[in-house]
C-alpha positions in Angstrom: 68.1 118.5 6.5 66.7 115.4 4.6 68.9 113.3 2.5 68.5 113.5 -1.0 66.7 110.1 -2.0 68.2 107.4 -4.4 68.1 107.8 -8.0 65.0 105.8 -9.3 67.5 103.2 -10.9 68.7 102.2 -7.6 65.7 101.7 -5.7 64.7 99.6 -9.0 67.6 97.5 -8.7 67.1 96.6 -5.5 63.5 96.2 -5.7 64.4 93.5 -9.0 67.0 91.9 -6.8 64.5 91.2 -3.9 61.7 89.4 -6.5 64.7 86.6 -7.7 66.1 86.4 -4.2 62.5 85.5 -3.0 63.4 81.6 -4.7 66.1 81.6 -2.3 64.2 81.6 0.4 61.9 79.4 -0.2 61.4 75.3 -0.4 58.0 74.9 -2.2 57.7 74.7 -6.1 53.7 75.9 -6.5 54.3 79.1 -4.4 58.0 79.8 -5.9 56.1 79.7 -9.2 53.3 81.4 -9.0 54.8 84.2 -7.4 57.3 84.3 -10.0 54.1 84.4 -12.4 52.2 86.4 -11.1 55.1 89.1 -10.5 56.4 88.7 -14.6 59.4 87.9 -13.1 62.0 86.9 -16.3 63.5 83.5 -15.3 66.4 82.7 -17.9 67.4 79.4 -16.2 65.6 76.3 -16.3 64.3 75.1 -12.7 64.0 71.8 -14.0 68.2 71.4 -14.6 70.3 74.6 -13.1 73.1 75.5 -11.7 74.0 77.9 -8.9 77.2 80.2 -8.5 77.5 82.7 -5.4 80.5 84.9 -5.3 81.6 88.6 -4.1 82.1 89.8 -0.7 80.0 89.1 2.5 78.0 92.2 3.6 79.6 92.1 6.9 83.1 92.9 5.6 81.6 96.6 3.7 81.4 99.8 5.0 78.2 101.2 5.1 77.0 102.8 2.0 76.4 106.1 1.3 73.9 107.6 -1.6 77.1 107.6 -3.8 79.1 104.7 -3.9 75.7 102.8 -3.4 74.6 104.1 -7.1 78.2 103.3 -7.6 78.2 99.6 -6.7 74.5 99.4 -8.4 76.3 100.8 -11.8 79.4 98.6 -11.7 76.8 94.9 -10.6 74.7 96.1 -13.5 77.4 96.0 -15.9 78.2 93.1 -14.8 75.4 91.3 -15.2 75.7 92.1 -18.8 78.8 90.4 -18.9 78.0 87.6 -17.1 75.0 87.5 -20.0 76.7 87.8 -22.8 79.3 85.6 -21.2 76.5 82.9 -20.3 75.0 82.5 -24.0 78.6 82.8 -25.7 79.3 79.4 -23.6 75.5 77.8 -24.9 73.9 79.1 -20.9 71.4 80.9 -20.0 70.2 82.3 -16.6 69.9 85.0 -13.9 72.7 86.7 -12.6 71.5 89.5 -9.4 72.4 90.3 -6.0 71.7 87.9 -3.1 70.3 89.8 -0.2 69.3 86.8 2.5 71.4 87.7 5.6 71.7 90.9 4.3 74.8 89.6 1.7 75.9 91.9 -0.8 77.3 89.1 -3.4 76.0 88.1 -6.4 74.8 85.3 -7.3 73.8 83.1 -10.7 71.5 80.7 -11.4 72.1 79.1 -14.7 71.3 76.2 -17.4 72.5 74.5 -20.5 70.1 75.7 -23.4 71.3 72.8 -25.5 75.1 71.6 -26.4 77.4 73.9 -24.6 80.9 75.2 -25.0 82.6 73.8 -21.8 81.5 72.7 -18.3 79.6 74.6 -16.1 82.1 74.8 -13.2 84.2 76.7 -16.1 81.2 79.0 -16.6 81.2 79.6 -12.7 85.1 80.0 -12.9 84.4 83.0 -15.3 81.8 84.3 -14.1 83.9 84.6 -10.9 86.6 86.3 -12.9 84.4 88.9 -14.5 83.0 89.6 -10.9 86.2 90.3 -9.6 87.5 92.2 -12.4 84.7 94.7 -12.4 84.2 95.3 -8.9 86.6 97.5 -6.4 87.0 94.5 -3.4 90.0 93.3 -2.7 90.7 89.3 -4.0 91.4 88.4 -0.3 88.3 89.3 0.5 85.9 87.9 -2.1 84.5 83.9 -2.1 83.3 81.6 -4.6 81.1 78.7 -4.4 79.8 76.9 -7.0 76.7 73.7 -6.3 74.7 71.5 -8.7 72.9 70.6 -10.9 69.2 70.6 -9.1 65.8 70.2 -10.2 62.8 71.8 -9.1 61.9 75.8 -7.9 62.3 74.2 -4.2 65.8 73.1 -4.9 66.8 76.7 -5.5 66.8 77.1 -1.3 68.9 74.0 -1.4 71.3 75.2 -3.5 71.7 78.7 -1.9 72.3 77.0 1.2 74.9 74.1 0.3 76.9 77.5 -1.9 76.5 79.4 1.0 78.0 76.8 3.3 80.8 76.3 0.8 81.6 80.1 0.5 82.2 80.4 4.3 85.0 77.7 3.8 87.1 81.1 2.4 87.7 81.8 6.2 89.4 78.5 6.5 91.9 79.6 4.1 89.9 78.0 0.5 90.6 80.9 -1.6 92.1 81.9 -5.5 89.3 79.4 -6.5 85.8 78.2 -7.0 84.9 75.9 -4.3 83.0 72.7 -4.9 81.9 70.3 -2.5 84.5 68.1 -4.6 86.9 69.9 -3.6 85.7 70.3 0.1 85.9 66.6 0.4 89.7 66.4 -1.3 91.4 68.7 0.5 89.5 68.3 3.9 91.1 66.5 6.7 88.6 65.3 9.7 89.5 66.7 13.4 86.9 66.5 16.5 86.6 68.8 19.2 88.5 66.3 21.1 91.2 66.8 19.9 91.5 70.5 19.7 90.5 70.6 23.4 93.6 67.9 24.2 96.0 70.5 22.6 94.5 73.6 24.0 95.2 72.2 27.4 99.0 70.7 26.3 99.2 74.6 25.3 98.2 75.5 29.0 101.2 73.2 30.0 103.4 75.2 27.4 102.7 79.0 28.9 103.2 77.7 32.5 106.4 75.7 32.3 107.7 76.5 28.2 108.9 79.0 25.8 107.2 81.7 24.3 108.9 79.9 21.0 107.4 76.4 22.4 103.9 78.4 23.1 103.6 79.7 19.6 104.4 76.4 17.7 101.4 74.6 19.9 99.2 77.5 19.1 100.4 77.3 15.1 99.4 73.4 15.6 96.1 73.8 16.7 95.1 76.4 13.9 97.0 75.2 10.9 97.3 71.5 11.6 94.0 70.8 13.0 91.3 73.1 12.9 92.0 74.6 9.4 92.1 72.0 7.0 89.2 70.4 8.8 86.6 73.0 7.2 84.8 72.8 10.5 83.2 76.1 12.7 82.5 73.9 15.4 85.8 73.4 15.6 87.0 77.0 15.2 85.1 78.1 17.5 85.9 75.0 20.4 89.4 76.5 19.8 88.4 79.8 20.4 86.5 79.1 23.4 89.4 77.2 25.0 92.1 79.3 24.3 90.5 82.5 25.3 89.4 81.0 28.6 93.3 80.5 28.7 94.0 83.8 28.4 91.1 84.6 31.2 92.8 82.5 33.3 96.3 84.5 33.0 94.5 87.8 33.8 92.5 86.4 36.3 95.3 84.6 38.3 98.1 87.1 37.5 95.9 90.2 37.9 96.8 93.0 37.5 99.9 92.1 35.6 98.0 90.4 32.4 96.1 92.1 30.7 95.0 90.9 27.2 92.9 91.8 24.4 89.6 89.6 23.9 87.7 90.1 20.8 84.6 87.8 19.9 85.0 85.2 17.8 83.6 86.5 14.7 85.6 89.8 14.5 87.9 87.9 12.8 87.8 87.9 8.6 89.9 84.7 8.3 91.1 81.7 10.5 94.5 83.3 9.5 93.7 86.2 11.1 92.7 84.7 14.4 95.8 82.7 14.2 97.7 85.9 14.0 95.8 87.9 17.0 96.5 84.5 19.5 100.4 84.9 18.3 99.7 88.6 19.7 97.6 87.4 22.8 100.2 85.1 23.9 103.4 87.3 23.0 101.9 90.0 25.3 101.6 87.6 28.4 105.0 85.8 27.9 105.9 90.1 28.0 104.1 91.1 31.2 105.3 87.8 33.0 108.5 88.3 32.1 110.4 88.0 35.1 107.4 86.6 37.0 107.3 82.8 38.8 104.7 81.0 36.5 103.0 78.7 38.4 102.6 75.0 37.7 99.2 74.2 35.4 97.6 72.8 38.2 98.0 75.9 40.1 97.3 77.9 37.7 93.8 76.1 37.0 93.2 75.4 40.9 93.8 79.3 41.3 91.9 80.5 38.6 88.9 78.1 39.8 89.0 79.8 43.2 89.0 83.2 42.0 85.8 82.6 39.7 84.1 80.9 42.7 85.4 82.4 46.2 81.8 83.7 46.8 80.7 80.0 46.9 81.3 77.2 49.3 84.9 75.5 48.4 86.2 72.6 49.8 90.0 70.9 48.6 87.7 67.9 47.4 85.9 69.7 45.0 89.0 72.0 43.8 90.7 68.2 43.5 88.4 67.2 41.3 88.6 69.7 39.0 91.8 70.0 38.1 92.9 65.9 38.3 94.8 65.5 41.3 95.5 64.2 44.5 94.1 67.0 47.3 97.3 66.3 49.2 99.3 67.3 46.8 97.5 70.0 45.2 96.9 71.3 49.0 101.2 71.5 49.1 101.4 72.8 45.4 99.2 75.8 46.6 100.9 76.4 49.6 104.1 76.7 47.9 102.6 78.9 45.8 100.6 81.4 47.4 102.1 81.0 50.8 99.2 80.1 52.5 96.5 77.6 52.9 93.3 77.2 50.6 91.2 78.7 53.5 93.6 81.7 54.4 93.8 82.5 50.8 89.7 82.1 50.1 89.3 84.0 53.1 91.7 86.9 51.7 89.7 86.8 48.4 86.1 86.8 50.3 87.3 89.8 52.5 89.1 91.9 49.5 85.4 91.3 48.1 83.7 92.5 51.0 86.1 95.7 50.8 85.2 96.8 47.8 81.5 96.2 48.3 81.2 98.4 51.7 82.7 101.3 49.9 81.0 101.2 46.5 77.5 99.5 47.4 74.5 100.4 49.8 73.4 97.0 50.6 73.1 95.7 53.9 76.0 94.5 55.8 74.1 91.1 55.8 74.2 91.4 51.9 77.4 91.9 52.1 78.1 89.1 54.2 76.4 86.8 51.4 77.7 88.2 48.8 80.9 87.6 49.6 80.5 84.2 50.5 80.3 84.0 54.1 78.5 81.5 55.7 76.8 84.4 58.6 76.4 88.1 58.9 77.9 87.6 62.3 81.1 85.2 61.4 81.7 88.1 58.8 81.7 91.0 61.4 84.1 88.6 63.6 86.5 88.3 60.7 86.1 91.6 59.6 87.0 92.8 62.5 90.5 90.8 63.0 91.4 91.3 60.3 90.7 95.1 59.8 90.6 96.3 63.1 87.4 98.0 62.0 83.9 96.7 61.7 82.2 96.5 58.4 80.1 99.2 59.6 82.9 101.7 60.5 84.7 100.7 57.4 81.9 101.4 55.2 81.7 104.8 57.3 85.3 105.5 56.4 85.8 104.0 52.5 82.6 104.7 51.2 82.5 106.8 48.5 81.1 110.2 48.6 
């Protein structure tokens, strides 16, 4: 059965909003001016002196629309437009309120300009419009973010205004809320931090996970998120933390398999940095719980074993491994032997044999290919080692254990 069509009012709403959105996506004065005039778009802001407010909820945090919810959303937004226009006029401003469609967002944009003498500064107007949006649109307050930029001059600056407002709007992720975010607010409240500091503190977290308590690990995680990343307002810093911390969690899973199993959401699955902080807390708690009663490896051994597990199908040497973990080869060899009970070559050989067994049981590739994929230097050497360790030739093992 065909879905019923949306009301014409609702599709007209989309069309009109797409027209004004053209201003945001281009940076050519002549083209924008010609487009707006030729399409008879009602431009009420002064292109030579305007401000831009962006408020609402990013589309990635909204559920998919149905016919009914779309229509209700249009009604709410049209009413917000009316209230916004009345507020602008009462304060001595005029402008265009519209739904931002770039990046498939559903946020409210307002391009506005003073008409002459005004009753209040433009930032006050932006704050009052944001309050109107929050009052008349049914979204949780914690999901709404607003930013204000300007003044600008020239149609081409609408594109710059959108980009700068979008960048400020994204600071909601770092905990800036209950206010309209401005560039001056960002400068006053941000604290510099670089990726090197993030990575150094993740190394400290690794050491704590290996040698410390859960309480100490959680405190280190809080320091990373709350004291370093959050006040930096830097997505680069956040992504560096996410990647480095996720690598630590993957290392624990790899080295302590099958004891440790952890969730791995993507970096963009979190609405806020605090959501990520709670996830990191939960992951650390789970790791400590799953390792309860297990002797944890020191940091150097943990990193070495992780490197071995990820690279055992390639040529490996003690010198290469020592360079990776920044350790003396002799000391590392002794630590590894004490941790796993065998020499490095014996440990790597066992991993390669285990990998070969899986391939022989599950794959249809040749014996020579199994040897190559498992890290053995030749098929002949692989057959000799395999027969010595299992009492069976690779083909005999395959015949007995191959999946039906």
